[in-house]
N, C-alpha and C positions, 0 to 999 in steps of 0.2 A: 098571358101576352108577353112576348119577348121585347125587351127594351131596345130602342134603336141605338146602334153603335155610335159612340161619340167619336168624332173625327177631329184631328188637330188643326187649329188655325195656323200654327207655326210649329215646325220641328227644328230643333237645334240638335246636331249630331256631331260628336267629337271622336277622333281617333288619331293615333300617332301616324296613321297611314293616309290621312287626307292630303292629297297633292304630294304624297311621299311614297314612292313605289318601292316598298321593301318586303312585302309578303302578300299572302292570300287575302288579307282583310282589305287591301287596296282594291282587289277585284270585286269583292262583295259590295263595297260601298259605291265604287265608281260605276258598276253595271246597274245597281239598283236605282241610282240617282235619276236616270232617265224616266223610269216608271213613276217615281214620286213627282218629278217635275210635271208630268202630264196631269196629275191630280191636284197638286197645290203649287202651281208655277211660282218659282222664286220665293216660296215660303218654306222651303227646306234649305237650311243654312248649315253647311259643313264647317267645322273648325279644326284646323290642323296646326302643327308646329311650324314656325318659320325657320326651317333648317337651311333655307337658301340665302337668307339675309340679303346681301347686295347682289348675289349672283342671280342670273335669269333662271327661272324654273321652267322645265319643259312641260309641267303639268298645271301651271297656274298663270292666268293673265290678269294683271292688276287693272282695276277700274276705279279711279279716284272719285268718280261721280256717283257710284253706287253707295247709297246711304251716306252721302257726303256730310250731312249735318251730324250724323252720329259719329262719323270718323273724327270730326273736330272735337266732339264731346268726349270720345274715348281718349283722345290725346290729352285733354284737360284732366282726365281721371288717371293719367299715368299709364294708360294701356298703349303698347306699341303694336299696332295691327296693320295688316295690309288686306284690303278688301278687293275681291275680283271674282273671276270665274274659274272653276275647275275645268280643264280642257278635255272633258270626256263627253260622250253622248248626253244631250240634255243641258250641258253647260250650267250646272247648278252654281249658286253663289257659294263662295268659299272665303273664309276669313283665316288668314295665317297670323298667328300670334307669337311674338318674341317672349319667351319665358325666362330668359337669362336673368332679368332684374330680380326675380323672386328667390334666387339662391341665397341672398343675404338674409331673407326672412324665413329660411328653411326651418330652423329650430322652433320658431314661433308657430309656423303652420303645422308642424308635426305635433307640437304641444296641444294645439287646438283639436287636432284629429284624435289624439289620445283621450283628451278630456271629454269629447262628445261621443266618440264611437269606439274607444279602446283599440284603436289601430296601433300595432306595434311597429314603429319605424326605427327602433333602436338598432336592429340587425340589418339595416339597409346596406346594400353594396351594388356595384355594377350600375345598371340602368335605372335603378329605383328612384334616385333623386331627380334625374333628368325627366323621367316620365311623370313624377309627382308634381314637379314645378310646371310642366306643360299643362297637366290636368287642372291645376289650380288656376293658371292663367286663362285656360279655356272657360272655366266656370265664371271668372270675373267678366269675360266677354259676354257670356250668356246673360248674366245678371244685369250688366250695363245695357245691353241691347233690349232686353225684355222691358226694363223700366222706360227706356227711350220710346219704344213702340207704344207702350201704354199711354205715355204722356204727350207724345208729339204726332202720332200717326193715326188720325181718326179713320183713314181709309182702310186700315188693317184691323180686322177683328183679332183680339188677343185673349179671349176668355179661355180658350183651350190651347195650351202650349205644352210641348213635350221636350224633354232633354234626354237624348239617347247617348249613353256612354259605352264605348267598345273596349273590352279587355280590362284587366286589372290596372293597366296604365292610365285609364281615365276614371278610375274608381274614386279618387280623392275629390275630383270635381263634381261627381254625382252626389256624393255625401254633402259637399258644400251647398249645392243647389237645394238639396233636400232640407237642409237646415236654414238657409238664408232666404230662399225664395220658395216657400212651401206651396205657392199657387201653381208652380210648374210640376207636371207629372214626370217622374223619372223612370227611365228604363236602363237596365244594365245587361249587356250581352257578354258572356264569357265564351270566346271562340274555342278555348281549350283551357282546362284548369291548370294553373301553374304547377300544382302538386302532381296531378295526373301525368302531365308531360314529363316532369322530373323523375317520377317513379319509373316510367317506361324507359326514359333515356338513361337511367342508371342501372339498366339490366335487371330490374326487379320484376317479378310477375305481377301485372296490374289487375288482370280480370278475375282469375280464380280467387284471389284474396281481397278483392275490392271491398266485400262486405266486412272484412276484418280490419282494414286499415282505418286508423284514426288520422284525419287530415292534419290536426294540430301537431300530433306526435311526429308524423312523417315530415312536416315542415321543419320541425326542430332537428330531426335526424339528417335531413338533406340541406340544412342551412338555407331554408326558404321562408323563414318566419315572416318577414316584412311583406313580401309579395302575396303570400297566402293570407296574411291578416287583412290587407286592404281588400283583396278579392272577396274574402268571406264576409267581412262587415258590409261591404257594398251590396253583396247578394242579399243580405238579411234586411237592409234598411231601405232599398229603393222600392218604388211602387210596383214595378214589374221586373222580375228577374227572368232572363231568357238565355237559351243556348242554341246551338245550331243543329243538333241531332239527338235522337233518342239515346244513343250510346253515351253521349256526353251528359245528357240529362241525368242518367244513372250515376255517373261520376260525380256530378254536382251534389246529388242527394247524399252520397256516401262520404265525400271528402270535404264538402262545404256545409254539410248538415242543413241543406235547404233545397226543397224541391223547386224546379223551375215552374214559372207560371205559364209559359208558352215556349214551344220549340219553333225556332225561326230557321227553316232550311235555307241554304244558300242557293239562290237562283242564278240565272245566266241571261245575258243579253246577246242574242246571236246575230246582231246586225252587222258585225264585222267579219262574219264568216262569208267568204266570197261565194257568189252565185254561179251556177252552171258553167258557162264557158270559161269564165275567169278562174273558177275553182279548178277545173281540169288543167288549165295552163299553169297555175301556181303549183299544183301538185307535181306536175312533170318537172318544173324548174327546181322544186325542193328535192325531189329524188335524185335529179341529175347532180345537184350540188353535194348532197350527202354522199353519193357514190364517188364523186370526184375527190372529196376530202379523204374518204376512206382509202381509195386507190392510191392516192399520192402518199399517204401515211404508210400503207401496207405494201406498196410496190406490187399491186395486183390489178386485175381487170374484172372486178365484180360487175355483173351486168344487171339490167333492170329487172330481171326475174328473181333477183335476190330479195329475200324477205327482210324488210327493215323494221326493227322493233326498237322501242326506247322506254326508259323510265326517266322521271324528272321530278323536280320539287326542291325543297330545302335540303341541305346536306345534313340530315339526321339519319345516320347510317342504319340504325336499327328501327327507329320509329317509322321511317318511310319505306322500310323493306328493301333498301338498296343491297343489304347483305344477302337477302334471299334471291334477289335478281341475279347477282353475280353467281351464287350457288347454282341456280337453275340453268344459267348459260353454260356453266362448267359441265353440268350433267348432260346438257343437250349435245355437247361435243361428241358424246359416245352413244347417242340415240340412233338406232338403226332405222327407226320409222321416219326420220327427218329426210324429206325428199328434195329440199332446196338449200342453198346456202343462206345463212342468217347473218345480218349485220346489226349488231346491238349497240345502241348509243346510251350512255349514261350522261344525261344533261342536268348536271347538278353543280351549282357554283361552289367551287372550292377556294382555297387560298391561292388564287391564281397570280402568277408572276407576269408572264408575257406570252404572246402567241409565238409559236416556234418559227424561227427564221427559216430553218431548213424546209419546213412544210410550206411556208409562204412562197419560197423560191420555186418549189415544185408546182404549186398551184398557179403561179404567175403565167405558165403556159398551159392552158386547158387542154391542148391537143396532145401534149407529151404523155408517154406511157413509161412506167418504170417497172423493173423486174426485181428490185431489191427493196426490202422494207427499211424505213428510217430506224435509227436507234430509238429504243423504247416506243414501239409502235402501238402502244395502248392509249396514248394521251396526245391531245391536239395543242395544248398550251403547257408551258413549264409551270410547275407549282413551287411555292416557297418551301414546302415541306415534303418533297418527293419521297423521302425515306420513311415518312411517318403518316402518309396519307392512307386512309382506310381502304379506299377502292383499289389503289395500286398495290397495297400490301396484301390484300386478299387475292388479287389476281396473281401476284408473285407466289404466294403460298400454294396456290393451285396449279402453278406452272402454266398459266394462261398467257402465252406470249404471241398470240395471233400468227402462228406459223402458217406457211403456205398450205399445208395439208389440212389445216383445221377448217371444218365446215361452218364453225361459228366464230365470228370476229367480234370482239368487244372493244369499243372505243369510248374513252372517257373525255367528255367535252365539258371542262370544269369552269365555265364562265357564264355570265348573264348573256342570254341571246337577245341583244338589243339591236342587232343588225350591224354592229361595229366592233365585233370581237376580234377581227383581224384574220380569222380563218374561215368560219362558216359564213359570216357576214349576212345572215338572214335573221329575222326576228323569230321569237319562240313560236308564234302562231304559224309563221310561214314554214318553219321546220316541221311543226306538228303535222302539216298537210302531207308530208312525204312518207309518213309511217304507214305500215300495213297493220300494225298491232302495237298498242301501248300497254305497259305492264306496271301496275302500282300495288305491290303486295304489302300494303301498310300494316304495321303492328299498332301504331297509335295515330289516328287520323280522325279528328272530330267530325269533319265533313268530307273534304276531298275534292278540290276544284279540278285537279289534273285529269281524273277520269271523265268528269263532266265536260271539260273542254275538249278532250279527245273525241268523245262521241258526237259533240256538236260539229266537229270537223270530219265526220263520217269515218272515224278511225275506231274500230272495235277495240275493247280493252279488257284487261284482267284486273280485278281489284279484290278486296277481301271484305268479309262482313264485320271486321273491326274498324272499317271506315264508315262514317255516317252515310256517305253516298251509296256504298255497297248495300247497307241495310235498307235504304230507301228504294234502291233498284229492286231488291228482292220483294219488298212490300208491294211495289208497283206491278211487278210481274205476277205476283201471287205464287211464286216458287223461286228456288235458288237460280239466279241467272246463269245461263249457259252462253257459250260464244255465239251460237246461232241467234240469240236474243240481242246481240250487240254488246253485251257486258257479261263476262264470266265472273261470278262472285264466288270466291273460294272461302270455305269455312276456315277461319284461323283462330287459334287459341294461344295461350302462353307457351305451349310446349310442342306444337306440331310443325315447327320450322321445316323439318326435312320433308314432311308430307306435302307442305305448300310448294316447296321447290320442285318436287316431283310432278305435282299437278301442273305447274307452269310449264315445265319441260314437255310434258305430254300434250298440253294444249297447243304449244307452238308447233310441235311435231304434227298434230292433227291438222292445224291450219295449213301446213305445207302440203297436205294431201287434199285440200279442198279444191273443188272445181271453181271456175270463175263465177258461175251462177251462184254457188253457195257463198262465196266471198261477197258478191254484190248484195245478197240478201242480208248478210251480217251487217254490212255497211248501212244499208237502208234501215234496219231495225235499230241500229245505234242512233241514227238521226231522229227516228220517231221517239225514242226514249228521251233524248235531249230536249225535245220540244215540250215535254211534260214538266221539265224543270225550268222553264222560262219564268222570269220575274212576274210576268202577267198572271201566272198561275200561283206563285208563292207569296205575292204581296198581301194576300188575304190574312196570312198569319201575323204580319206586321200590324194590320188593322185591328186585330184582336189585342195585341200588345198595347197599342195606342189607347184603345178603349179602356183597358184595365188601369193603365197609368192615370188617365184623365179622371176616371171615376174615383180612384183613391185620392187624387188631389182635391176633387170636389168635396169629398167626405171630410178631408182634413180642414179645408177652408171653412166649411159650415160648422165644424166642431170648434174651431178657433173663434169663430164669431160668437157662438153660444157661450163659450167660456169667458169672452170679454164683455158680455152683456150684463 
């Protein structure tokens, strides 16, 4: 007889990206929140850093009445917190904590960490201290609130409580809770190992040699000892260790010497994808704006039958495959099978200076047409490091200057698409709608939200089987994904860069030869696949993780009781 799954009465979850939109983890947590709210309304509590202080946060709405009694208690305990709601679907409770006061106790905290868990904080630099102090503060919040709920709130059951820490940045807090509040089940999710990302980012072959790498040795070689140490010790000591894909699970086993307990794939909430008529209207608007920007920059009249493609994500030139994207577009310039013009956007935030005034002047009159390109017609915003930027340098090396005779134009849009960038002035999701095809040829990508977002917006995409999402797509299809399936999954290795670039080039050329009926089928299959990745389908993996953590906590409590008798 199988045991009934234990379910949490309360979940505390911390991340540097709670109410702080800086990366993909923000999307993971903010879209999952709605599903959790439906099952344990207002008993999922997110804890994030108070990076806003006195400024108004666009992602957080303070509510002094929420847990008002505890807020006073927390203040008496020296905790500086703001309680409110995260302004995302489901509006979960969020607590923002000021971690600055703990810097003066830093050495004492690190000493405790070494004494109890042998975490090496001696080699810390960069964001290690900031993340650790936040993590410590978040754990104090959980400890304080847990005891408050137990002692003051009879209406809330508190026998099953989980603390979920995301990334090495929250590892210290997970270890603190593990030690100080053993009744709470702890979960740790690594979204990418710090060492794996560093190996890949330092141009070393990760996959063929993964079995031979020693994580501790590589941490020493790459000056990553402290981040690796906290990540490894947290993985070994929490009740349930998780990651986001099979490919990263393998990485954890080899580099952290710890198999994961559960893989938690990243789901999606498609409620903000526009429906039917609104969708078509927004798609037309996006395409019109993208072509307007390109035409003003290039001094051309690209029409609506131009194929618009893009890549996007963090500016990790090799890891995200931005280098392969540029390579593929360069090769596409000479491809005789290409039947339409291609406009390729690279939507990756760089070290942006300001929007181009000359481009803004041209865009001020949407009816105007120009027959000469602006100076440097490859970029929409000036950068601080024009001479050393990877994208611009590679385009210069290949002599890609968006000449009038070129059938492929590549435009670098190096800013966050928040709707206020000064040139495109559309949000990322609105721009996404205008694409015909999205291309994400990742080399290192534990999951891959960008391709999942693309297909949710009916945009077929190209990715690789070195992305967790690509592997999942192949597994779901039962074969290697092809463009007609909505997702083309290219086999990528440490060494087949050139082959990947050729396959992308050929796929775009093939797409230019497709009939409208074939394109419609592609788009329809893309959406079908995206629906299989909704949180409603993926939350079951989290339920397994909660069960594991709660059972371990139960075992620990009964063992402690027996030892004390």
